[in-house]
N, C-alpha and C positions, 0 to 999 in steps of 0.2 A: 335588854329591857327594850321597850317593845317603846316609842313616843307616840300620843295618841294627840291627835289634833281635837279642836272641839268646834263645833258649828254656831257660828252668835248667827244670830238669823235678824239680827237688827242692823248687821251689814250686809254689803253684798255680794250677787256672784258674779265669779267670774265666767268667758265662756271663751275658748280658745281651740284653735284646731292645732293641736301638734303633730298630726296625720292630714286627714282628708278635711278639705273647708264642703261649705255648702254648694252645689250649685245654682245659677241664677233661676231655672224653670224651678228651684224646690224651696225657693226665699220662703215662699207661704208658712209653708210647714216651720223654719224657723220663725218666723213672725208669728206665729201661735204659742210654741214655745216659752218666747219672749213675753208676748203678752199672759200666760196661763202666770208666770210668776208678778206679773207688775199685777196682776186682780188678785195676788194673793200680797199686796203688799211690800215686794221684794223686788227690788232695784237688781238690773242687770247691765253687767258691763261687758260688752262685746267686740272684740279684738279684728281690726280688718280682714284679717286671713279668715275669720270664718263665713267671708260673706263670696271667697274668690276657690276658684277648682282650677288646676291647668297641668298636664303631665302627672297625673295619678295623685298629685301633692296640693296644700293649701296655698303656700308658698314654700320658698329654699329654706331649708335646714336653719340658718341663720336667723330665719325673720322668725320662722318657729317659736323658735329658743329666746330670741328677745320677746317675742308676745306672750310665752308662756311664762317668763322670767318676770316683766313687769307686775302681772299679776298675783304671781308670787309675792316678789315687792310692797306691792299695794297694800299696805296694812288696812285699807277699807275691804276687802275682799275677804273673805272668811271661807270662800267654797269655788274650789273649780272643776266644772263640765266640759269639757268637749261636745261638740258638735255630735258626733263619732266616732265611729272607728276608721279604716281604712287600708294602706299597704305598706308605707315607708317611714310609720313613726322612728325604727332605729335607724335612720338617718341623723336622727336629730341628739341620739343619747351623750355621743363623745362631746358634745359641745355642754353640754349640762352641768353647771358648779353644785358637784352635790354635797360637796363640804357645808356648804354655807345656806343650803336649803332650809326656810323656814318650816313650822313643822304645821302646815295646810291639807285641810283635805283635798284629795285627789279623786273624784271617781268617772266612773267610765268602766268599757269592754273592749272586748274585739282587738285591734289593732293598737288599743289604748293599754290593756293589759300590758304590753311591754314594758310601758312607761313605769306603770304602777307599781309590779314587781321589781323592777329595776329599784328603783327607790326604796325600797324597803327592805330589801336587802341589802343594800349600799349605806343607808343611814339607819335602819330600826324606826324609821317615820312608817306609820301604820298609814296603808292609803287602801280606796275602798273601791271593789270589783261589781259594778250593778249596774242600773242603766245611765242613759246618757242624756244630752240635753232633748235631741229633736223627739224621743220618744215621751215628755214631760210639756205634751201638750192636749190642748182640748180642754175642756170644762168639769170632766170627770176621771178618776184614776183609779186602779183595784189596788185592793190591800197592799196583795205582792210588789207592787211600785213603789205604793204608797212609804211603806216601809221604811224607805232611806231614808227619809226625816228623823224618824225615831232613832236609826242607828247613828246618823251620824249628828245627834244631839245627847249620845250618852256620854257622859263623865268619865272621866277615865278611872278606871277602879269599880265602876258598877257593870253592869251586864245586861243586855238586851236579847229582848225572844221575837223570833218569830216563827213562825209557820208553814209549812208545804201551801201552795196554792192549790185552788179546788178546781180550776180550769186554766189551761192553756192556747195558745192561738196556735193550731193545726198548718196550716199556712197563712204567711206574710202578705200583708194587704198593707204596703210599705205608704202607698199615697195614700190610705184612710184619716180621714180630716173631720170627721164630726166631732161629736160630744166626749168620745175617748182613740186614742192613738192604734191600741188593740180589738180586737175582737175571740174574747178567751170563750173556745166552742168546742174543747176536748175535757173530756174530765183528767186532772192528774191523776199519774199513779208510780210515785218512786219505786223503783224495782233492787232489789239483792239480786247477785249473782249467781247467791244458791237460790233458788225458788222455794225450795225446803224452808227458809229460814224467812221468820214471817212479820221477826220483830230484832234489832240490832243497838247498841248506844256504839259510839267513834266518837272519841275524843284528842283533840291535840289543835300544834297552831297552826292558824289558817296560812296556805298560800294557794294564791289563784291563779287563772288564766286560762287566755285560751292557747289551747297546745300551738296551732298553727303560727303562732308570733312567739311566745314564749320559747319554743325551744332553739329559736335564733339567737337565746342571751345564753345558749350552752359553750363555754370555754372563752366566756368574751368576759372581761370586767365588770359588767353587769349582772351577770348569770351565778356568782358563788355559791352555790346555797350552803355550802360547811362552813366557810367564814362566817355568815349569817348565824347559823343555827351556833357555832362555838362563841362566838361576840353575845349573841341577841337574847337565846331561847335555849343557852346549853342544859341538857341530859332531858330537855322537853320531846316530848313526840309531835308528828307534823303530821296532819292531815290537808293533804291536797285536793282541791275544786278544781275541776278541770272538764274544758269543754270544745269542742271541736267545731270550725266552723263549715272547712270545704275540706278535710281529708277524706279520703276513700280508704276501709279500713286495713290494705297493706299500707297505705303511708302512715296511719296512725299508728299501726304496730312498729314500723319503722322510727316516728318521732318516739313513741313510748320506751322501747329499748335505748334510744341514745341518751333520753333523760335517767333509767337503770341503771346504766354503762358506764356515767358519769360523773352516779352517785347521789344525784337532785332525789332518790327515794330511800336513798340510806336510814334514816331517822324513821320512817314514813309507817304508820298505824293504820291506815285506811284510804282509800282515795274513790272521791264521787266526782261522776263522770255529769254533765248536764245534757239534758234535751239536747237532737241534733237532727236537722235535715238534709245533712252530711255522710248520714253513715251506710255510704253505700255497697253492695257486696262487690268486694273482686272477684270474677271467676265464683266461685263458692264457700267463700273466705268472709265472713261475717266479723261483723264490727263486735256480734256475742261472743266470739271466738276470741278478739281479740282482748274483750276484758276479762273470758274465764284462764286466758292462760296467763295473763298478768297477776291475776289473784292467788296464782298456783304458782308461779315463779317468788312473788314478793311475800306468798304467806298471811295476805292481809284480808277484810274484807272491803267489797270494792258494792258501791250504790249507783244504781246511772237512772238517766232520764227524771235527775232532781231541774231545780227552779232556776237555772244557771246557765245564761250567755245566750244568744242567736234565734231560741225558740222564747217568746214572750207567754209567761213574766217572768222577769228573776229577782230573785233574793240577794238584798247588798251584804256581800263577804266581806272581810277585811281582813289585808294581811298583817300579817303578826298578830291579830284577836285568838286566843283562849277558845276554841271552836267544841260545843258538844251537842251532838247529832243523836235523837232517841229517834227511832226506826219503826213504825209498826203501821203494818199489813196495807202498805202503798203509800202514808202518810207520815210524815217527820213534825219534829222541833227543835228549833236550831238556836241554841244560845247562844251568843257571843262574849267573852266576858273580857276587859278593856284591862286587862295587868299586866 
């Protein structure tokens, strides 16, 4: 059974940095995000380590765990959003008391997906793979990014629908600071690994994350997919939603094979891969070759270039929710049920 948090928008949002903090020269973007929520009448609590960054992390693993734990225990906080991802989230996982975690929304992606997936796998508490805090700045927000609000306020037992985006951002403009954080300039086109298939229906329980990060959970106490399946979603199919941040095609292949060999895809009925600017060709080995080989080996459908990950905007996918995807001619309707 999956436990679903409820975002009470009358309560505060907690911002902490379990991975990277924000360098001083980028503090103006952080203030823009804080002010965005203040203008919405939403009070924000920002822990000290959000403002600091040294040696690839915001602070020591001990401090990061303590500041996260303080927000988890704070009954005035209903949603926790890190400023962004980073590199060394894994350092703090052994410090987390998973047995006493409250049912509270955690939202993020990139390095944060290691925390999100670990929490869901170890506890059965749903977590939200979606936008980060820094990207919630400016005065306007595209519909795809804004859908996190609807998703996180969905009640247990209910369903929430999202649509694939109309446009995405082809080039990362990290310091864009006008009315919107993104410049959505390219038509979105979800793709099927078999180009002759123009429509496909997929469904199963969501497990989601950045491949660069979650592959490192394999073989640890934080990545036991089979135990999670047996305890929380027995006899149900799994839909993996994955995205690649920095892996070339050969490393992507190795990582997916490791997931396959360790049984992560045992109950999988389909995989959705997010758009990626990292899909570099290694010699003549293309990322499409990687997807095709995996589809053949697992005998499952694969969609790619979906709204997930480091090429905005992105949908909000809930680890543990029951996902139904109706794909047709490059677009998709995504329904998640909190049962």
